[in-house]
N, C-alpha and C positions, 0 to 999 in steps of 0.2 A: 876136394874132400867130399866123399858121399856120406849122407846122413840117413840112417834108417828111421823112416818116419813111424814105424811100428813101435819103436822104443818109447815113444811119448815124451812129454815135457819133463816128467819126473826123473828121467834118466839124465838130464842135463842140468836141472836146478838143484843145488845142494838141499838136502833135507834140513829143516828148521828143528835143530835138536832142542831149542829152548821153548818150543810151542807148548808142550805138556806142563813145563815148569810155570810158564805164565798162566796157563789155564787154571792150574791148582792155586796159584796165588790169587787169581781173580775170584775163585770160589771162596777162599778164606776171607778175602776182603769183603765180599758180599755178605757172608754170614756175620762178620764182626760188625758191619754197618747196620744189618738188620737188627742185631741184638741191641746196639746202641740206639737205634731208632725207636725201639719199643721201650727201653728202659729210660731214656734220656730226652726223647722227642727229636724234632727236626733240628738239624744244625742251622743255626740263624747267624751267629756271629761271623764276621768276615775272615778272622783268623782260622777258626775251625774249618770253615768252607774251603779256604785255600789249602790247608793242611791235607784235607780228605781228597781234594782233587789232585794234589801232588802225589800222594801215595798211589792213587789210581793210575796216573800217567806214568809213574816210575815202574810200576809193575808191567805196563804195556811196552816199556822200553828194555826190559830184562833180556839180555843176549843180543841186543841190537848193536850195530856199529856205532862208534863214538860220535860220528857226525850227527846221528839222530839224537844223541844226548845233547849236543850243542843246540840243535834246533828246538828241542824241548825246553831248554834253559831260556832261550830267547823268547819263546812263546810265553812262558810263565812270567818272565819280566814284564812283558806287555800287559798280560792279564792282571797282574798285581798293580801295575802303574795305573791302569784304568780305575781300579777300585780305590786306590789311595787318593786319586783325584776326586772321586765321589765322596769319600769320607771328608776331604778338605772342605767341601762346600758347606759342612755344618757350621763352621766358624767364619767362613768368608763373607757370608751375608751381613753378620753382625759387624765385622770389621769395617765393611764398606758403608754400614748405616742404611742398607736398603729396607724400605718399609715392608712390614708384614701384610700380605694380601689376605684379606678376610671378606669384607663386604663386597668387594669386586667380583670374586668368584661365586659367592652366594647369589648375587644379583643376576649373574649370567645364568646360573642354574634356574632361578626363578623365571627368567625370561624364556627359557626353553620349555618350562613346564607350567606356563600360565599363572605364575605367581606361587606355585607350590614348591616346597623344599623336598626334593626326591628322597633324601635320607629319612627325613622326619615322617613323610608319607608312608614309606615302606616299613619303618620300624612300628609305627602305630597300628598298621594293619596286619603285620605278619609276625613281629616279635613278641614273645611271651616271656615275662619275667620268671615264671615258675615252671615252664615247659620248654624242653629242647626239642624242636621238630626236625624232620628229615632235611629240610632245606637249611637249617642252621648248620648241620653236620657238613652238607655238601659245600656251603659257603666257606666254612673253616678249612675243608680239604682243598678246595680250588685255590683259595688264598695262599695256602702253604706251599703249593707247587712251584711258586715263584722262587722258592729257595732251593729247589732241587732240580727242576726241569732244565732251565737254561744251562746250568753248570754241567749237568749230566750230558746233554746234547753236544755241548762243546768238547767234552772229554772223549766221547764216542767218536765223533767226527775226526778228532785229532788222531785217534788210533786207527780209524777205518779208511778216511779219505782226506788227505792233507789239503787238496785243492778246494774241496767244499768247506773245510774248516776255515780256510783263509777267506773265502766269500762270506761266510757267516760272521766271522770276526770283524770284517770291514763294516758290516752293517751294524753289528753290536756296538763297536767303538764309536760309530757316527751317532747313533741313538744316545749312547751314554754321554758323548761330548755335548750334544744339544741339551740334554737333560741337566747336566752339571751347570752349563751356562744359565739355564732357567731357575735352577735352584739358588744360584747366587743372586741373580738380578730380580727374581720374582719369587722370594720365599713366600710360601703359601700355607696357611693353616688348614689342616683337614677338617671335616665336619665335626668330629669328636671334640677337637680343640676349640673350634668356633662356639660350640655349645657350653663351654666352660669346663671341659674334662681334664685340662691340664693343670698341674699343681704350681707351675712356675709362670706360665703365661695365662693370665686371667682374662677370658673373653666372654661375651654375652651377645653374640650376633646370631644365634640360631636357638630354636626351641630345643629343650632338653632331649638328647639322645644318648645312647650308651654305646660302648665299643666292645661287642660280643665276639671278637675275632677268634678267641681260642676255646669258647665254651663247647663248640661241637666235638672237640677231642675228649673232653671230660665225659661227655655222654657215651662215647665209645669205651669208656674205662681207661683211657690213656691220659691220666691227670698230669703225667710228666710233660706231655706235649704242651698243655696249657701253662705249666710253670715255666717251660722254656720260652714260650711265647711272651709271658709277662716280663721275663728278664730281658729278652731281646728287643722288646719294643721301646724300652727305656734307653737302649744303646743306640738305637737307630736315629737318623735325622728326622725329627718330628715335623719339620717344616718343609720337607722335600716332597710336596704334594703335586706340583705342576711342573712337568707332565707326570702322569703315573707310570712308573717303570713296571709295576705289576701288569697294567694293561698293555704297555708297549711290548714287554717280553713275551707275553702270552700270544699276542698277534704275530710278532716276529717269527717265532718258531713255526707257526701254522703257515704263514705265507711262504717261508723258506722252503718247507717241504711239500707244500700243496702241489706244485707241478709234477711231482714224481708219483702222485697217488692218482689211481685211475677209478677206483671204487667210489660210487656216489655215496654210499652210506658212510664210508670212512671220511669222505670229504665233509659230509654234513656233520658228523661228529667233530671233526677238526675245527670247522667254522663255529660250532656251538661253543667251543671252549673259550675263546676270547670274549664272547657275549657273556658267558657264565662268569668269567672273571670280572668283567665290568659291573654286572649285577651285584656280585658278592662284595666288591669294593664299596659301592654306594650303600648297600644294605648294612654293611658292617661299620659304616661311618668312617671309613679309612680314606675315602676320596670323594670329591665332587664329580658329578657327570662331566663337567668340562675338563677335569683332570684326565678322565679316561678318554674322551675324544682327543685331547691334546696328544696323549700317549700314542694313540693309533695314527694321528697325523704325522707325528715325528717318524714313526716306522715307515709310513708311506713315502714320506720325503727321502728317508735314507735308502729305501729300496729303489726308488726312481733314479736317484743320483748315481748309485752304484751300478744300476742296470745300464744307464747310458755310458758311464766310464768303461765298464767291462766290454760293452759292445764295440766301443771305439778301440779298445785294446786289441780285441780279436781281429778287427778289420786291419789295424796297423800290422799285427803279426802275420796275417794272411798276405798282405801286400809285400812284407819284407820276404816272405818265403817265395812268392812269385818271382820277385826280382832275383833271388838267389838261384832259383831253379831255371830261369830263363836262359842263361848262357849254356847250361847242360843241354837244354832242349835244342837250342840253335846248333850246338856242335854235333848233335846226333842226326840232325836233318840232312837228308841227301842233297848235295849241290846239283845245279842244273847240268854240269858236265858229267857228273856220275849217273844221272838219270839217262842222258843221251847215250853213254857208253853201255849202259845196261840194255838199252833197247836195241 
């Protein structure tokens, strides 16, 4: 059968009649999310985050074959299971009777900074009780990206490149597994709690500091953001400080996409992001420096492990392909008798 190359690929691939429908639904979803974003603030609670992601992914599947819907259901079950495991760590440490880490992490920070407490030092020099400065706003915004960026990246990768989604999900699941084990075995009080900022767990291991995480949003005229943050922080696991998932996820996204970026300026901005996150976490009294370093170390370990595993898998697949192709190559090779007859 002859094929007219001039007709192009479009002549043989059926047109996607649902493409414009999905595009329109994405636009509606984006507008609705933006309105909710301005009115109600960033979605923090796990249920609302899952619902928003499910809606986005369902829109991307409109008009797709049924097997794609089954794949989506499996992926969502995995995603929800990971976060349910994280939520379970809130009570597991209490049930096991694991001691709360306070002085140990404080002393590590002091050893790293020659006896100084980084959070106390930063707040005494840069935080003003009556003035919100530009870096207060920047710290609030950078901190809040944790609740949006990883989920958005996973959703986009699922819709755009399933192979890369699997690669990122492997690393995310590994980071989250290690973190969950640490939250259970090493429940850790963050600096704001160590300074006596919790109503239930009364501590006095650090000089007074405040927890100004949401005040930057109020300065921008978005009081709803701060209200959402006040509600969400009481719901979260308050003693899940070691390692810092904020620090881990900010670095994980950067490291994952870094090899694809060639621009030096963009690479510099990407590298600055996890550093800004780390500074924000310490300044806002959300994490110790050692929490941040531990989060980065977990990411490094997860990427190293999966890089090794994926390299071996590629080698194994290549060897299998060579073994499968070898008989075909041998059958096509001319025999000595055929060569003699041809000469």
